[in-house]
C-alpha positions as CSV (number, residue, x, y, z in Angstrom):
1,M,-29.3,-13.5,-26.5
2,A,-27.2,-10.5,-27.5
3,R,-28.3,-8.6,-30.5
4,K,-25.7,-8.7,-33.3
5,T,-25.2,-5.3,-34.8
6,L,-22.8,-4.6,-37.6
7,F,-20.7,-2.6,-35.2
8,N,-20.5,-5.5,-32.8
9,I,-19.6,-7.9,-35.6
10,L,-16.9,-5.6,-36.9
11,S,-15.5,-4.9,-33.4
12,R,-14.4,-8.6,-33.2
13,Q,-12.6,-8.5,-36.6
14,P,-9.1,-7.0,-37.5
15,W,-9.3,-3.3,-38.4
16,W,-8.7,-3.9,-42.0
17,V,-11.9,-5.9,-42.4
18,S,-13.9,-2.7,-41.8
19,L,-11.9,-1.0,-44.5
20,L,-12.6,-3.9,-46.9
21,V,-16.4,-3.6,-46.1
22,A,-16.0,0.2,-46.8
23,M,-14.4,-0.5,-50.2
24,A,-17.2,-3.0,-51.0
25,M,-19.9,-0.5,-50.0
26,F,-18.2,2.2,-52.1
27,A,-18.1,-0.1,-55.1
28,L,-21.8,-1.1,-54.6
29,G,-22.7,2.5,-54.2
30,R,-20.9,3.4,-57.4
31,L,-22.9,0.7,-59.3
32,I,-26.3,1.8,-58.0
33,F,-26.0,5.6,-57.6
34,P,-22.5,7.0,-58.0
35,P,-23.0,10.4,-56.2
36,V,-23.8,8.8,-52.9
37,A,-21.0,6.2,-52.9
38,P,-18.6,8.2,-50.7
39,F,-21.3,8.8,-48.1
40,V,-22.2,5.1,-48.0
41,A,-18.6,4.1,-47.4
42,L,-17.7,6.8,-45.0
43,P,-19.2,5.2,-41.8
44,F,-17.3,2.0,-42.5
45,V,-14.0,3.9,-43.0
46,A,-14.6,5.7,-39.7
47,I,-15.3,2.4,-37.9
48,G,-12.2,0.8,-39.5
49,L,-10.0,3.8,-38.4
50,Y,-11.4,3.6,-34.9
51,F,-10.7,-0.1,-34.5
52,A,-7.2,0.4,-36.0
53,W,-6.5,3.0,-33.3
54,Q,-7.9,0.8,-30.6
55,Q,-5.8,-2.2,-31.7
56,M,-2.6,-0.1,-31.9
57,R,-3.2,1.0,-28.3
58,N,-3.6,-2.5,-26.9
59,L,-0.7,-4.5,-25.7
60,S,0.3,-7.7,-27.5
61,P,-0.2,-11.0,-25.7
62,A,3.6,-11.5,-25.5
63,T,4.1,-8.1,-23.9
64,V,1.3,-8.8,-21.4
65,D,2.9,-12.2,-20.5
66,A,6.4,-10.6,-20.1
67,R,5.1,-7.8,-17.9
68,L,3.0,-10.2,-15.7
69,A,6.0,-12.5,-15.3
70,A,8.2,-9.5,-14.3
71,V,5.5,-8.3,-11.8
72,R,5.2,-11.7,-10.2
73,A,9.0,-11.8,-9.8
74,M,9.0,-8.4,-7.9
75,S,9.3,-8.0,-4.2
76,W,6.3,-6.5,-2.4
77,D,8.0,-3.1,-2.2
78,E,8.7,-3.0,-5.9
79,F,5.2,-4.2,-6.8
80,S,3.4,-1.7,-4.6
81,S,5.6,1.2,-5.8
82,R,4.9,0.2,-9.5
83,I,1.2,0.3,-8.8
84,A,1.4,3.6,-7.0
85,E,3.5,5.1,-9.9
86,G,1.0,3.7,-12.4
87,Y,-1.8,5.6,-10.8
88,R,0.3,8.8,-10.4
89,R,0.8,8.7,-14.2
90,R,-2.9,8.5,-14.6
91,G,-3.4,11.7,-12.6
92,Y,-4.2,10.4,-9.1
93,E,-2.9,11.6,-5.8
94,V,-1.6,8.4,-4.1
95,E,-1.2,7.9,-0.4
96,A,0.0,4.8,1.4
97,A,-2.7,3.5,3.8
98,R,-2.4,2.3,7.3
99,S,-5.1,-0.3,7.0
100,G,-5.0,-4.0,6.6
101,A,-8.0,-3.9,4.2
102,F,-6.4,-1.7,1.6
103,D,-2.9,-0.5,0.6
104,F,-3.4,2.9,-1.0
105,T,-5.9,5.7,-1.3
106,L,-6.3,7.5,-4.6
107,R,-7.8,11.0,-4.8
108,R,-8.9,12.8,-7.9
109,N,-11.7,15.3,-8.4
110,A,-12.5,15.0,-4.6
111,R,-13.3,11.3,-5.0
112,L,-11.7,8.7,-2.7
113,T,-10.7,5.3,-4.1
114,L,-9.3,2.5,-2.0
115,V,-6.7,0.2,-3.6
116,Q,-5.9,-3.3,-2.4
117,C,-2.9,-5.1,-3.9
118,R,-2.5,-8.9,-3.9
119,R,0.7,-10.3,-5.3
120,W,-0.4,-13.9,-4.8
121,K,1.4,-16.0,-7.5
122,V,-0.1,-19.5,-7.1
123,S,-3.6,-19.4,-5.7
124,P,-6.4,-17.1,-7.0
125,V,-7.6,-14.2,-4.9
126,G,-10.7,-15.4,-3.2
127,V,-13.8,-13.6,-2.0
128,G,-12.4,-12.9,1.5
129,P,-10.0,-10.0,0.5
130,V,-12.6,-8.6,-1.8
131,R,-15.3,-8.7,0.9
132,E,-12.8,-7.0,3.3
133,L,-12.2,-4.3,0.8
134,Y,-15.9,-3.7,0.3
135,E,-16.4,-3.4,4.1
136,A,-13.5,-0.8,4.2
137,L,-15.1,1.0,1.3
138,E,-18.3,1.4,3.3
139,K,-16.5,2.5,6.5
140,Q,-14.3,5.0,4.7
141,D,-17.3,6.3,2.6
142,A,-15.2,6.0,-0.5
143,F,-16.5,6.4,-4.0
144,N,-15.1,3.1,-5.2
145,A,-12.4,0.5,-4.7
146,I,-9.9,-1.4,-6.8
147,C,-8.6,-4.9,-6.0
148,I,-5.4,-5.7,-7.9
149,A,-4.1,-9.2,-8.3
150,A,-0.8,-10.4,-9.9
151,G,-2.5,-13.7,-10.4
152,E,-6.2,-14.4,-11.0
153,F,-9.5,-13.9,-9.1
154,S,-11.7,-16.8,-8.1
155,D,-15.2,-17.0,-9.6
156,A,-16.6,-16.3,-6.1
157,A,-14.6,-13.1,-5.9
158,R,-15.9,-12.0,-9.3
159,Q,-19.5,-12.8,-8.4
160,F,-19.2,-10.9,-5.1
161,A,-17.7,-7.8,-6.9
162,A,-20.4,-7.8,-9.6
163,G,-22.7,-4.9,-9.2
164,K,-20.6,-3.3,-6.5
165,P,-18.3,-0.3,-6.9
166,I,-15.3,-2.6,-6.9
167,A,-13.0,-3.1,-9.9
168,L,-11.0,-6.3,-10.2
169,V,-7.7,-5.6,-12.0
170,S,-5.4,-8.3,-13.3
171,G,-4.0,-9.6,-16.5
172,T,-3.9,-7.1,-19.4
173,E,-5.2,-4.2,-17.2
174,L,-2.4,-4.8,-14.7
175,A,0.2,-5.0,-17.5
176,G,-1.0,-1.7,-18.8
177,L,-1.0,-0.1,-15.3
178,V,2.6,-1.1,-14.4
179,G,3.9,-0.1,-17.8
180,K,7.2,-1.2,-19.2
181,V,9.3,-3.2,-16.7
182,D,13.1,-3.3,-17.0
183,T,14.0,-6.9,-16.5
184,S,17.7,-6.5,-17.3
185,R,18.6,-5.6,-13.7
186,R,17.0,-8.7,-12.3
187,P,19.2,-11.5,-11.1
188,S,18.5,-14.8,-12.9
């Protein structure tokens, strides 16, 4: 059973809840010993500001859904170029691969990362492609690997990747990676 700390409890609440707790702690501190009241409330203010910053950085569910719908409507060339551009924005050197097991190689700080993209819209990505990527990772002596899915991953794929240097990227992470997608040019 996970230990419930105050930080874990507050992390699941809206940011303003931490600020309310800070105000309550300040008031309680003022009643008991006024000189320490600001110091009692300060950690809660810091936590509230941290969570406010985190929540502002996150994408809204509507934005995630719109980006994923746009990604699923893209051709393979558009999809792969958006993924490559997303990693370039994050500071990676991106090269197209000539392997069936992975689509790109990423380099940063002398570390090699293999990237496999699956634009499957209907069925989840199973354990087969993830296992193939893991075998390529070992052959290439890469630092890690990333498997990207426009759809979902099967439970077997998630279980296989657990504990291995393979990141499974889909959903919100994928929406953040591709960035804003212009859907106005798309034919309906």
